[in-house]
MIVEXRO-173611 format. One record per residue (C-alpha): residue number from 1; residue in three letters; x, y, z. Coordinates in steps of 0.02 Angstrom, whole numbers, padded with zeros to 5 digits. Example, Ala and Ser with C-alpha at 12.3 -4.5 7.8 and 13.67 -1.06 7.14 Angstrom:
2
R | 1 | ala | 00615 | -00225 | 00390
R | 2 | ser | 00684 | -00053 | 00357
end
This chain:
140
R | 1 | unk | 00000 | 00000 | 00000
R | 2 | unk | 00143 | 00120 | 00039
R | 3 | unk | 00213 | 00095 | -00137
R | 4 | unk | 00045 | 00141 | -00212
R | 5 | unk | 00028 | 00294 | -00101
R | 6 | unk | 00202 | 00347 | -00153
R | 7 | unk | 00149 | 00324 | -00335
R | 8 | unk | 00007 | 00449 | -00304
R | 9 | unk | 00141 | 00574 | -00247
R | 10 | unk | 00250 | 00541 | -00400
R | 11 | unk | 00101 | 00561 | -00517
R | 12 | unk | 00074 | 00734 | -00441
R | 13 | unk | 00256 | 00782 | -00464
R | 14 | unk | 00302 | 00759 | -00281
R | 15 | unk | 00473 | 00676 | -00281
R | 16 | unk | 00569 | 00610 | -00131
R | 17 | unk | 00418 | 00601 | -00016
R | 18 | unk | 00368 | 00438 | 00065
R | 19 | unk | 00203 | 00398 | 00150
R | 20 | unk | 00287 | 00387 | 00321
R | 21 | unk | 00331 | 00572 | 00304
R | 22 | unk | 00149 | 00631 | 00299
R | 23 | unk | 00100 | 00618 | 00482
R | 24 | unk | 00257 | 00703 | 00552
R | 25 | unk | 00244 | 00844 | 00424
R | 26 | unk | 00060 | 00870 | 00461
R | 27 | unk | 00092 | 00869 | 00649
R | 28 | unk | 00233 | 00998 | 00634
R | 29 | unk | 00121 | 01109 | 00527
R | 30 | unk | -00010 | 01110 | 00665
R | 31 | unk | 00104 | 01122 | 00817
R | 32 | unk | 00254 | 01221 | 00758
R | 33 | unk | 00432 | 01167 | 00801
R | 34 | unk | 00452 | 01016 | 00915
R | 35 | unk | 00598 | 00916 | 00981
R | 36 | unk | 00617 | 00740 | 00913
R | 37 | unk | 00556 | 00671 | 01080
R | 38 | unk | 00402 | 00784 | 01080
R | 39 | unk | 00362 | 00736 | 00902
R | 40 | unk | 00386 | 00551 | 00939
R | 41 | unk | 00271 | 00561 | 01091
R | 42 | unk | 00138 | 00659 | 00996
R | 43 | unk | 00137 | 00528 | 00857
R | 44 | unk | 00148 | 00379 | 00976
R | 45 | unk | 00309 | 00321 | 00891
R | 46 | unk | 00479 | 00276 | 00959
R | 47 | unk | 00615 | 00408 | 00972
R | 48 | unk | 00724 | 00300 | 00859
R | 49 | unk | 00592 | 00285 | 00723
R | 50 | unk | 00558 | 00472 | 00722
R | 51 | unk | 00744 | 00512 | 00726
R | 52 | unk | 00768 | 00407 | 00569
R | 53 | unk | 00616 | 00488 | 00486
R | 54 | unk | 00682 | 00662 | 00529
R | 55 | unk | 00850 | 00620 | 00450
R | 56 | unk | 00760 | 00569 | 00290
R | 57 | unk | 00650 | 00725 | 00296
R | 58 | unk | 00805 | 00835 | 00316
R | 59 | unk | 00888 | 00748 | 00169
R | 60 | unk | 00737 | 00789 | 00061
R | 61 | unk | 00736 | 00972 | 00118
R | 62 | unk | 00569 | 00957 | 00208
R | 63 | unk | 00624 | 01003 | 00386
R | 64 | unk | 00760 | 01099 | 00475
R | 65 | unk | 00846 | 01050 | 00635
R | 66 | unk | 00912 | 01180 | 00758
R | 67 | unk | 00983 | 01165 | 00935
R | 68 | unk | 00846 | 01146 | 01065
R | 69 | unk | 00833 | 01212 | 01242
R | 70 | unk | 00982 | 01107 | 01298
R | 71 | unk | 01132 | 01029 | 01212
R | 72 | unk | 01049 | 00859 | 01197
R | 73 | unk | 00895 | 00912 | 01099
R | 74 | unk | 00858 | 00976 | 00924
R | 75 | unk | 00703 | 01074 | 00872
R | 76 | unk | 00626 | 01017 | 00709
R | 77 | unk | 00528 | 01137 | 00598
R | 78 | unk | 00458 | 01134 | 00422
R | 79 | unk | 00549 | 01213 | 00275
R | 80 | unk | 00452 | 01310 | 00144
R | 81 | unk | 00445 | 01151 | 00038
R | 82 | unk | 00381 | 01048 | 00185
R | 83 | unk | 00249 | 01177 | 00228
R | 84 | unk | 00192 | 01188 | 00046
R | 85 | unk | 00161 | 00999 | 00041
R | 86 | unk | 00050 | 00992 | 00196
R | 87 | unk | -00118 | 01036 | 00113
R | 88 | unk | -00094 | 00896 | -00014
R | 89 | unk | -00034 | 00774 | 00120
R | 90 | unk | -00187 | 00813 | 00228
R | 91 | unk | -00300 | 00778 | 00078
R | 92 | unk | -00206 | 00617 | 00039
R | 93 | unk | -00218 | 00565 | 00224
R | 94 | unk | -00408 | 00587 | 00221
R | 95 | unk | -00420 | 00495 | 00054
R | 96 | unk | -00314 | 00352 | 00122
R | 97 | unk | -00425 | 00336 | 00276
R | 98 | unk | -00579 | 00332 | 00162
R | 99 | unk | -00497 | 00198 | 00054
R | 100 | unk | -00458 | 00092 | 00209
R | 101 | unk | -00639 | 00109 | 00268
R | 102 | unk | -00695 | 00056 | 00094
R | 103 | unk | -00581 | -00096 | 00102
R | 104 | unk | -00645 | -00138 | 00276
R | 105 | unk | -00822 | -00143 | 00204
R | 106 | unk | -00769 | -00256 | 00058
R | 107 | unk | -00679 | -00394 | 00154
R | 108 | unk | -00748 | -00508 | 00289
R | 109 | unk | -00621 | -00445 | 00417
R | 110 | unk | -00583 | -00263 | 00453
R | 111 | unk | -00403 | -00212 | 00416
R | 112 | unk | -00406 | -00095 | 00565
R | 113 | unk | -00457 | -00238 | 00680
R | 114 | unk | -00324 | -00354 | 00608
R | 115 | unk | -00188 | -00222 | 00627
R | 116 | unk | -00239 | -00189 | 00808
R | 117 | unk | -00242 | -00375 | 00849
R | 118 | unk | -00070 | -00396 | 00769
R | 119 | unk | -00003 | -00249 | 00869
R | 120 | unk | -00068 | -00324 | 01032
R | 121 | unk | 00001 | -00497 | 00990
R | 122 | unk | 00172 | -00423 | 00950
R | 123 | unk | 00171 | -00324 | 01111
R | 124 | unk | 00142 | -00487 | 01203
R | 125 | unk | 00279 | -00578 | 01106
R | 126 | unk | 00387 | -00483 | 00981
R | 127 | unk | 00423 | -00539 | 00804
R | 128 | unk | 00605 | -00561 | 00854
R | 129 | unk | 00555 | -00676 | 00996
R | 130 | unk | 00443 | -00775 | 00878
R | 131 | unk | 00581 | -00793 | 00749
R | 132 | unk | 00708 | -00848 | 00879
R | 133 | unk | 00585 | -00979 | 00943
R | 134 | unk | 00576 | -01057 | 00770
R | 135 | unk | 00756 | -01028 | 00717
R | 136 | unk | 00860 | -01183 | 00693
R | 137 | unk | 01042 | -01135 | 00670
R | 138 | unk | 01132 | -01231 | 00532
R | 139 | unk | 01270 | -01345 | 00597
R | 140 | unk | 01430 | -01248 | 00612
end
């Protein structure tokens, strides 16, 4: 699904933007500058995941990073390019949610329910733990 969303961007002349960029860009547009930790908490994502996303956003010229209130933090803000993309990304976000709802109505099991059940199952026992349980090392 991410590849198809990205194709929507490319068809509209938006290069270098991935679907995982949308939510952080939209959040920054509505809140103003945030530290990586603040942004991660507001999006319910890990600091590591948001840090990696911010690095990719910076590389694409969508955000800036400036020293925060102390030496350990950085404040992230939108660039002109990032800000200009937000109206389209908000429209795409709404369209994607409508498409997921449409899919939920077409299949006998709701995607949103399946994703939530998977999330809970993986919280109980991580994918790594599951792989290690089944992993049989080749003889050395």
